[in-house]
NUKE-741429 format. One record per residue (C-alpha): residue number from 1; residue in three letters; x, y, z. Coordinates in nm, 2 decimals, padded with zeros to 4 digits. Each point is the difference from the previous one (the first is absolute). Example, Ala and Ser with C-alpha at 12.3 -4.5 7.8 and 13.67 -1.06 7.14 Angstrom:
REM residues 2
+--------+-------+--------+--------+--------+
: tormar : rolum :     xx :     yy :     zz :
+--------+-------+--------+--------+--------+
:      1 :   ala :  01.23 : -00.45 :  00.78 :
:      2 :   ser :  00.14 :  00.34 : -00.07 :
+--------+-------+--------+--------+--------+
REM end
This chain:
REM residues 146
+--------+-------+--------+--------+--------+
: tormar : rolum :     xx :     yy :     zz :
+--------+-------+--------+--------+--------+
:      1 :   glu : -00.28 : -00.57 : -01.49 :
:      2 :   arg :  00.23 :  00.28 :  00.06 :
:      3 :   glu :  00.31 :  00.06 : -00.23 :
:      4 :   gly :  00.02 : -00.38 : -00.07 :
:      5 :   thr : -00.06 : -00.09 :  00.37 :
:      6 :   phe : -00.29 : -00.13 :  00.18 :
:      7 :   ser : -00.11 :  00.13 :  00.35 :
:      8 :   phe : -00.23 : -00.19 :  00.23 :
:      9 :   glu : -00.29 :  00.25 :  00.03 :
:     10 :   glu : -00.17 :  00.07 :  00.33 :
:     11 :   tyr : -00.27 :  00.19 : -00.23 :
:     12 :   pro : -00.03 : -00.19 : -00.34 :
:     13 :   met : -00.13 :  00.26 : -00.23 :
:     14 :   gly :  00.17 : -00.11 : -00.35 :
:     15 :   glu :  00.19 :  00.31 : -00.14 :
:     16 :   tyr : -00.09 :  00.22 :  00.30 :
:     17 :   ser :  00.15 : -00.24 :  00.27 :
:     18 :   pro :  00.16 :  00.22 :  00.24 :
:     19 :   gly :  00.30 : -00.22 :  00.07 :
:     20 :   val : -00.02 :  00.03 :  00.40 :
:     21 :   leu :  00.34 : -00.07 :  00.15 :
:     22 :   asn : -00.13 : -00.15 :  00.32 :
:     23 :   gly : -00.24 : -00.23 : -00.18 :
:     24 :   his :  00.26 : -00.15 : -00.25 :
:     25 :   leu :  00.24 : -00.06 :  00.27 :
:     26 :   tyr : -00.27 : -00.19 :  00.22 :
:     27 :   ala : -00.09 : -00.21 : -00.30 :
:     28 :   leu :  00.38 : -00.05 : -00.05 :
:     29 :   phe :  00.07 : -00.09 :  00.37 :
:     30 :   gly : -00.32 : -00.27 : -00.04 :
:     31 :   leu :  00.17 : -00.17 : -00.29 :
:     32 :   tyr :  00.33 : -00.02 :  00.21 :
:     33 :   asp : -00.21 : -00.16 :  00.29 :
:     34 :   leu : -00.17 : -00.26 : -00.25 :
:     35 :   asn :  00.36 : -00.07 : -00.15 :
:     36 :   gly :  00.08 : -00.14 :  00.33 :
:     37 :   phe : -00.25 : -00.27 : -00.03 :
:     38 :   thr :  00.00 : -00.09 : -00.37 :
:     39 :   glu :  00.26 : -00.04 : -00.26 :
:     40 :   asp : -00.24 :  00.12 : -00.27 :
:     41 :   ser :  00.18 :  00.16 : -00.29 :
:     42 :   thr : -00.29 :  00.23 : -00.05 :
:     43 :   val :  00.04 :  00.17 :  00.35 :
:     44 :   asp :  00.37 :  00.03 : -00.08 :
:     45 :   ser : -00.08 :  00.17 : -00.33 :
:     46 :   leu : -00.27 :  00.25 :  00.17 :
:     47 :   ile :  00.28 :  00.08 :  00.25 :
:     48 :   arg :  00.26 :  00.08 : -00.27 :
:     49 :   ile : -00.28 :  00.21 : -00.17 :
:     50 :   gly : -00.08 :  00.19 :  00.33 :
:     51 :   glu :  00.38 :  00.06 :  00.06 :
:     52 :   asn :  00.06 :  00.10 : -00.34 :
:     53 :   phe : -00.28 :  00.27 :  00.03 :
:     54 :   met :  00.17 :  00.13 :  00.30 :
:     55 :   ile :  00.35 :  00.00 : -00.15 :
:     56 :   gln : -00.16 :  00.21 : -00.29 :
:     57 :   asn : -00.23 :  00.21 :  00.18 :
:     58 :   val :  00.14 :  00.09 :  00.37 :
:     59 :   asn :  00.11 :  00.33 : -00.09 :
:     60 :   ala : -00.36 :  00.08 : -00.14 :
:     61 :   phe : -00.10 :  00.01 :  00.37 :
:     62 :   asp :  00.25 :  00.26 :  00.11 :
:     63 :   ala : -00.11 :  00.35 : -00.01 :
:     64 :   asp :  00.34 :  00.12 :  00.14 :
:     65 :   phe : -00.14 :  00.11 :  00.33 :
:     66 :   trp : -00.24 : -00.26 :  00.07 :
:     67 :   ser : -00.15 : -00.33 : -00.14 :
:     68 :   tyr : -00.32 : -00.01 : -00.24 :
:     69 :   tyr : -00.27 : -00.24 :  00.09 :
:     70 :   ser : -00.03 : -00.11 : -00.37 :
:     71 :   met :  00.12 :  00.07 : -00.37 :
:     72 :   gln : -00.33 :  00.11 : -00.10 :
:     73 :   lys :  00.01 :  00.28 : -00.26 :
:     74 :   gly : -00.16 :  00.35 :  00.06 :
:     75 :   arg :  00.19 :  00.11 :  00.31 :
:     76 :   lys : -00.19 :  00.33 :  00.10 :
:     77 :   phe : -00.15 :  00.18 :  00.31 :
:     78 :   ser : -00.33 : -00.20 :  00.01 :
:     79 :   asn :  00.19 : -00.31 :  00.03 :
:     80 :   his :  00.27 :  00.08 :  00.26 :
:     81 :   tyr :  00.25 : -00.02 : -00.29 :
:     82 :   his : -00.02 : -00.37 :  00.09 :
:     83 :   leu :  00.22 :  00.04 :  00.29 :
:     84 :   ser :  00.01 : -00.24 :  00.25 :
:     85 :   ser : -00.15 :  00.09 :  00.35 :
:     86 :   pro :  00.25 : -00.01 :  00.29 :
:     87 :   trp : -00.15 : -00.35 :  00.10 :
:     88 :   tyr :  00.07 : -00.12 : -00.36 :
:     89 :   gln :  00.36 :  00.13 :  00.00 :
:     90 :   met :  00.08 : -00.20 :  00.31 :
:     91 :   leu : -00.15 : -00.29 : -00.16 :
:     92 :   his :  00.20 :  00.03 : -00.33 :
:     93 :   val :  00.33 :  00.02 :  00.22 :
:     94 :   ala : -00.11 : -00.33 :  00.17 :
:     95 :   gln : -00.08 : -00.17 : -00.32 :
:     96 :   met :  00.30 :  00.11 : -00.19 :
:     97 :   lys :  00.21 : -00.13 :  00.28 :
:     98 :   ala : -00.17 : -00.33 : -00.02 :
:     99 :   leu :  00.04 :  00.00 : -00.37 :
:    100 :   tyr :  00.37 :  00.06 :  00.03 :
:    101 :   arg :  00.03 : -00.28 :  00.26 :
:    102 :   glu : -00.17 : -00.23 : -00.25 :
:    103 :   thr :  00.17 :  00.07 : -00.30 :
:    104 :   gly :  00.35 :  00.14 :  00.10 :
:    105 :   asn : -00.07 :  00.30 : -00.26 :
:    106 :   glu :  00.21 :  00.29 :  00.15 :
:    107 :   glu : -00.23 :  00.25 : -00.20 :
:    108 :   phe : -00.28 : -00.11 :  00.22 :
:    109 :   arg :  00.21 :  00.07 :  00.34 :
:    110 :   leu :  00.09 :  00.35 : -00.15 :
:    111 :   val : -00.37 :  00.09 : -00.08 :
:    112 :   ala : -00.11 : -00.12 :  00.35 :
:    113 :   asp :  00.28 :  00.21 :  00.16 :
:    114 :   lys : -00.09 :  00.31 : -00.22 :
:    115 :   phe : -00.36 : -00.03 :  00.11 :
:    116 :   glu :  00.10 : -00.07 :  00.35 :
:    117 :   asp :  00.23 :  00.32 :  00.02 :
:    118 :   gln : -00.29 :  00.20 : -00.15 :
:    119 :   leu : -00.20 : -00.10 :  00.29 :
:    120 :   glu :  00.27 :  00.09 :  00.25 :
:    121 :   asn :  00.02 :  00.34 : -00.17 :
:    122 :   pro : -00.05 :  00.27 :  00.26 :
:    123 :   val : -00.27 :  00.15 : -00.20 :
:    124 :   arg : -00.20 : -00.34 :  00.02 :
:    125 :   leu : -00.25 :  00.16 :  00.25 :
:    126 :   val : -00.08 :  00.30 : -00.21 :
:    127 :   phe : -00.04 : -00.23 : -00.29 :
:    128 :   asn : -00.23 : -00.24 :  00.18 :
:    129 :   leu : -00.21 :  00.28 :  00.13 :
:    130 :   ala :  00.00 :  00.17 : -00.36 :
:    131 :   tyr : -00.09 : -00.33 : -00.16 :
:    132 :   val : -00.28 : -00.06 :  00.23 :
:    133 :   thr : -00.14 :  00.34 : -00.04 :
:    134 :   tyr :  00.04 : -00.01 : -00.38 :
:    135 :   ala : -00.18 : -00.34 : -00.02 :
:    136 :   asp : -00.29 :  00.14 :  00.19 :
:    137 :   leu : -00.01 :  00.30 : -00.21 :
:    138 :   val : -00.01 : -00.22 : -00.31 :
:    139 :   leu : -00.29 : -00.21 :  00.17 :
:    140 :   leu : -00.21 :  00.31 :  00.05 :
:    141 :   ile :  00.06 :  00.12 : -00.35 :
:    142 :   arg : -00.13 : -00.31 : -00.14 :
:    143 :   lys : -00.30 : -00.01 :  00.20 :
:    144 :   leu : -00.06 :  00.34 : -00.11 :
:    145 :   gly :  00.02 : -00.11 : -00.35 :
:    146 :   tyr :  00.32 :  00.16 : -00.12 :
+--------+-------+--------+--------+--------+
REM end
């Protein structure tokens, strides 16, 4: 539970669950698919819960210059500040566009467009190279026990 909403967790860890964006959306898309084969009100209820989570929390995944991989607390150097890798940034664009098509919620389209614009920024290559270098540096620091 997050602020009265519920996320579908890729890594369920109770109060420490990270709230992974792509994991929540994959689960929600699975419910949309299931809903096409059943008229079960439970599926409808779960879809509304998943959509409500996104409506209430979509901006929590926006770092203003890039997307966050998760809502996990404790953003710091050793965990990349939970910023998405370039690959996940592209995935978030595709997923947010799909969510917009499914719901018609304009905010999801705006977030998709913003994340996509961030990918097309001329400094993207520098950011991607810096991210990969940074990720490798953090991995090395962890292996050394710091």
